[in-house]
C-alpha positions as CSV (number, residue, x, y, z in Angstrom):
1,X,15.3,-36.7,5.3
2,X,15.7,-33.6,7.1
3,X,13.0,-32.5,9.2
4,X,12.6,-29.1,11.0
5,X,10.0,-28.7,14.0
6,X,8.3,-25.6,14.9
7,X,5.4,-24.1,16.6
8,X,2.7,-24.1,13.7
9,X,2.4,-20.1,13.7
10,X,3.0,-18.0,10.6
11,X,5.8,-16.4,12.2
12,X,7.6,-19.9,13.0
13,X,7.4,-21.1,9.4
14,X,8.9,-17.7,8.3
15,X,11.9,-18.1,11.0
16,X,12.2,-21.8,10.0
17,X,13.0,-19.9,6.4
18,X,15.5,-18.0,8.2
19,X,17.0,-20.8,9.7
20,X,17.4,-22.8,6.6
21,X,19.3,-20.3,4.9
22,X,21.4,-19.5,7.9
23,X,22.2,-23.5,8.2
24,X,22.4,-24.2,4.4
25,X,20.0,-27.0,5.4
26,X,16.3,-27.2,3.8
27,X,13.9,-29.4,5.5
28,X,11.8,-32.1,3.4
29,X,9.3,-32.1,6.5
30,X,8.0,-29.3,8.4
31,X,6.5,-30.8,11.9
32,X,4.7,-29.5,15.1
33,X,7.2,-29.3,18.0
34,X,6.5,-32.5,20.0
35,X,5.4,-34.6,16.8
36,X,7.4,-37.9,16.2
37,X,9.8,-37.6,13.6
38,X,9.2,-40.2,10.6
39,X,11.6,-43.2,9.7
40,X,14.9,-42.6,8.1
41,X,15.3,-39.2,9.2
42,X,18.8,-38.1,8.5
43,X,18.6,-34.8,10.8
44,X,16.1,-32.6,12.9
45,X,16.5,-28.9,13.8
46,X,14.1,-27.2,16.2
47,X,13.3,-24.0,15.0
48,X,12.7,-21.1,18.0
49,X,10.5,-18.5,17.0
50,X,12.0,-14.9,16.7
51,X,10.2,-12.1,15.6
52,X,13.2,-10.4,14.4
53,X,14.2,-13.1,11.7
54,X,10.3,-14.0,10.8
55,X,10.3,-10.0,10.0
56,X,13.4,-10.2,8.1
57,X,12.1,-13.0,5.7
58,X,8.8,-11.2,5.3
59,X,10.5,-8.0,4.3
60,X,12.6,-9.7,1.9
61,X,9.3,-11.4,0.5
62,X,7.7,-8.3,0.1
63,X,10.5,-6.8,-1.9
64,X,10.6,-9.9,-4.3
65,X,6.8,-10.5,-4.9
66,X,3.9,-8.2,-5.6
67,X,1.6,-7.3,-3.1
68,X,-1.1,-9.6,-4.3
69,X,1.0,-12.5,-4.1
70,X,2.0,-11.7,-0.4
71,X,-1.7,-11.9,0.3
72,X,-2.1,-15.1,-1.4
73,X,0.6,-16.3,1.1
74,X,-1.3,-15.4,4.0
75,X,-4.4,-16.6,2.6
76,X,-2.9,-20.1,2.0
77,X,-1.5,-20.3,5.8
78,X,-5.0,-19.7,7.0
79,X,-6.7,-22.3,4.9
80,X,-4.9,-24.6,7.4
81,X,-5.1,-27.2,4.7
82,X,-2.8,-30.3,5.4
83,X,0.7,-29.6,4.2
84,X,-0.1,-25.9,3.3
85,X,3.2,-25.0,5.6
86,X,5.5,-27.3,3.2
87,X,3.9,-25.7,0.4
88,X,4.5,-22.2,1.3
89,X,8.2,-23.5,2.3
90,X,9.0,-24.7,-1.0
91,X,6.8,-21.2,-2.7
92,X,9.1,-19.1,-0.6
93,X,12.4,-20.8,-1.5
94,X,11.6,-20.4,-5.0
95,X,11.0,-16.9,-4.5
96,X,14.5,-16.3,-3.2
97,X,16.3,-18.7,-5.3
98,X,15.1,-17.3,-8.3
99,X,16.2,-13.9,-10.1
100,X,12.8,-13.4,-11.6
101,X,9.4,-13.3,-9.8
102,X,7.5,-16.6,-9.5
103,X,4.3,-15.4,-8.7
104,X,3.1,-15.5,-12.1
105,X,5.0,-19.1,-13.2
106,X,1.8,-21.0,-13.3
107,X,3.7,-23.7,-15.1
108,X,5.1,-24.5,-11.5
109,X,2.9,-26.9,-9.7
110,X,3.3,-25.2,-6.2
111,X,2.9,-21.5,-7.7
112,X,-0.4,-22.8,-9.2
113,X,-1.2,-24.6,-6.1
114,X,-0.7,-21.6,-4.0
115,X,-2.9,-19.3,-6.4
116,X,-5.9,-21.9,-6.5
117,X,-5.8,-22.4,-2.7
118,X,-5.8,-18.7,-2.3
119,X,-8.5,-18.2,-4.2
120,X,-10.6,-20.6,-2.3
121,X,-9.9,-19.0,0.9
122,X,-10.9,-15.6,-0.6
123,X,-14.2,-16.6,-1.9
124,X,-14.9,-18.2,1.7
125,X,-14.1,-14.6,3.2
126,X,-16.5,-13.2,0.6
127,X,-19.0,-15.7,1.6
128,X,-18.9,-14.8,5.4
129,X,-19.3,-10.9,4.6
130,X,-22.3,-11.6,2.7
131,X,-23.9,-14.4,5.1
132,X,-23.1,-13.6,8.4
133,X,-26.2,-12.8,10.3
134,X,-26.0,-10.9,14.0
135,X,-28.4,-11.5,16.7
136,X,-29.1,-8.8,19.4
137,X,-28.2,-10.0,22.8
138,X,-29.7,-8.7,26.2
139,X,-26.9,-6.6,26.8
140,X,-27.1,-4.9,23.4
141,X,-23.9,-6.6,22.2
142,X,-24.3,-8.3,18.5
143,X,-23.6,-12.0,18.3
144,X,-22.7,-13.5,15.0
145,X,-21.9,-17.3,14.8
146,X,-20.0,-18.9,12.1
147,X,-18.6,-22.2,10.9
148,X,-16.4,-21.2,7.8
149,X,-14.5,-24.1,5.7
150,X,-11.2,-21.9,6.0
151,X,-10.3,-19.7,9.1
152,X,-11.2,-16.6,7.5
153,X,-12.1,-14.3,10.3
154,X,-9.0,-12.3,10.3
155,X,-9.7,-11.5,6.6
156,X,-13.0,-10.1,7.3
157,X,-13.0,-8.3,10.4
158,X,-11.8,-5.1,9.3
159,X,-14.8,-5.1,7.0
160,X,-17.3,-5.7,9.6
161,X,-15.6,-3.3,11.9
162,X,-16.1,-0.7,9.0
163,X,-19.7,-1.7,8.2
164,X,-21.0,-1.7,11.9
165,X,-18.7,1.1,13.3
166,X,-21.7,2.2,15.9
167,X,-22.4,-1.2,17.1
168,X,-20.8,-3.6,19.6
169,X,-20.5,-7.2,18.2
170,X,-19.0,-10.3,18.6
171,X,-18.1,-12.9,15.8
172,X,-17.3,-16.0,16.8
173,X,-15.9,-19.2,15.0
174,X,-17.7,-22.1,16.1
175,X,-15.1,-24.6,14.5
176,X,-12.2,-22.9,15.9
177,X,-13.7,-21.7,19.2
178,X,-12.6,-18.2,18.8
179,X,-13.8,-14.9,17.8
180,X,-13.5,-11.2,17.7
181,X,-15.5,-8.6,19.9
182,X,-15.6,-5.0,18.5
183,X,-16.2,-2.4,21.3
184,X,-16.9,0.9,19.1
185,X,-13.0,1.2,18.8
186,X,-11.3,-1.6,17.6
187,X,-11.6,-5.4,17.4
188,X,-9.6,-7.7,19.7
189,X,-9.7,-11.7,19.5
190,X,-11.4,-13.3,22.2
191,X,-12.2,-17.0,23.2
192,X,-15.7,-17.6,25.1
193,X,-15.9,-19.6,28.1
194,X,-18.0,-22.6,28.6
195,X,-20.1,-24.7,26.2
196,X,-23.4,-22.7,26.1
197,X,-25.8,-23.7,23.7
198,X,-25.3,-20.6,21.6
199,X,-21.8,-21.9,20.9
200,X,-22.8,-25.1,19.7
201,X,-26.0,-24.2,17.6
202,X,-25.2,-20.8,17.1
203,X,-28.4,-19.4,18.3
204,X,-29.0,-17.2,21.3
205,X,-31.3,-18.9,23.9
206,X,-34.5,-16.4,24.3
207,X,-33.3,-15.9,27.7
208,X,-29.9,-14.3,26.6
209,X,-31.8,-12.7,23.4
210,X,-32.9,-9.1,23.7
211,X,-36.4,-8.2,24.1
212,X,-37.3,-6.9,20.6
213,X,-34.6,-9.6,18.8
214,X,-37.4,-12.1,18.0
215,X,-39.7,-9.6,16.6
216,X,-37.0,-8.4,13.9
217,X,-36.4,-11.9,13.2
218,X,-40.0,-12.5,12.4
219,X,-40.1,-9.5,10.4
220,X,-37.2,-10.4,8.4
221,X,-38.7,-13.6,7.7
222,X,-41.6,-12.2,6.6
223,X,-39.8,-9.9,4.1
224,X,-37.9,-12.6,2.6
225,X,-41.0,-14.6,2.1
226,X,-43.0,-11.7,0.6
227,X,-40.0,-11.3,-1.8
228,X,-39.8,-14.9,-2.9
229,X,-41.2,-15.3,-6.2
230,X,-42.3,-19.3,-6.2
231,X,-42.5,-19.9,-10.0
232,X,-38.9,-18.7,-10.1
233,X,-37.4,-20.6,-7.5
234,X,-34.2,-22.4,-8.5
235,X,-32.6,-24.4,-5.5
236,X,-29.7,-25.5,-8.0
237,X,-29.0,-21.9,-8.4
238,X,-29.1,-20.7,-5.1
239,X,-27.0,-23.4,-3.6
240,X,-24.4,-22.3,-6.0
241,X,-24.5,-18.9,-4.9
242,X,-25.6,-19.4,-1.2
243,X,-23.5,-22.6,0.0
244,X,-25.9,-24.8,2.4
245,X,-23.1,-24.7,5.1
246,X,-24.2,-21.3,5.8
247,X,-27.9,-21.9,5.9
248,X,-28.3,-22.9,9.4
249,X,-27.1,-19.5,10.5
250,X,-29.2,-17.7,8.1
251,X,-32.5,-16.0,9.7
252,X,-34.7,-16.4,6.6
253,X,-33.7,-20.1,6.4
254,X,-35.0,-20.8,9.6
255,X,-39.0,-22.3,10.0
């Protein structure tokens, strides 16, 4: 068994592909730098991430694959699922080794798995765009907490920058402890220091909340209740279209 160690970044994965073809050696396992190699390991290689090498691999993939398939690769990486890097490595290797495009060969288990996992990530990004709720802070910055199943913030930031271009906002992933701040010009990645209650519960404390925010939340809850037709309530259908994991951050679902 051959093992490659890399830094668990997407650029590092692409560099691992470059190194494999350069060395003529293809790993059965990809591990994070510092992890212990499994028993019966025949050889190891430490990948040093190089943007130039990663860029060459990505450019080659863009020539071999349609744009939608390249997007799927990014979606699979953002899924953060166990073994997704090894899945991507196998998919990329098949892309380079096959004379025809593999992107539509769904008889191949790796190609089918990439498609299905990318679809799940895409759905999660769509849910986030639908169900994210902002709270206005005292400094006029709008704060929106989220705890998505997959790491989909990078896929949704452009949407929110376009949709709320005239507001300063922070969208924060409470699970992964990072987010994006939009300063009316462009979004930038941030990490908030400390363990404030709003970084645990996702709700701004009244001391941090704008004076009129609580009023607007009450108005929104009232509007939501007024539109509800009790005789046509269908909780099962509601859970299908509005996953329960988002409810704790929805203003209209709060008591």
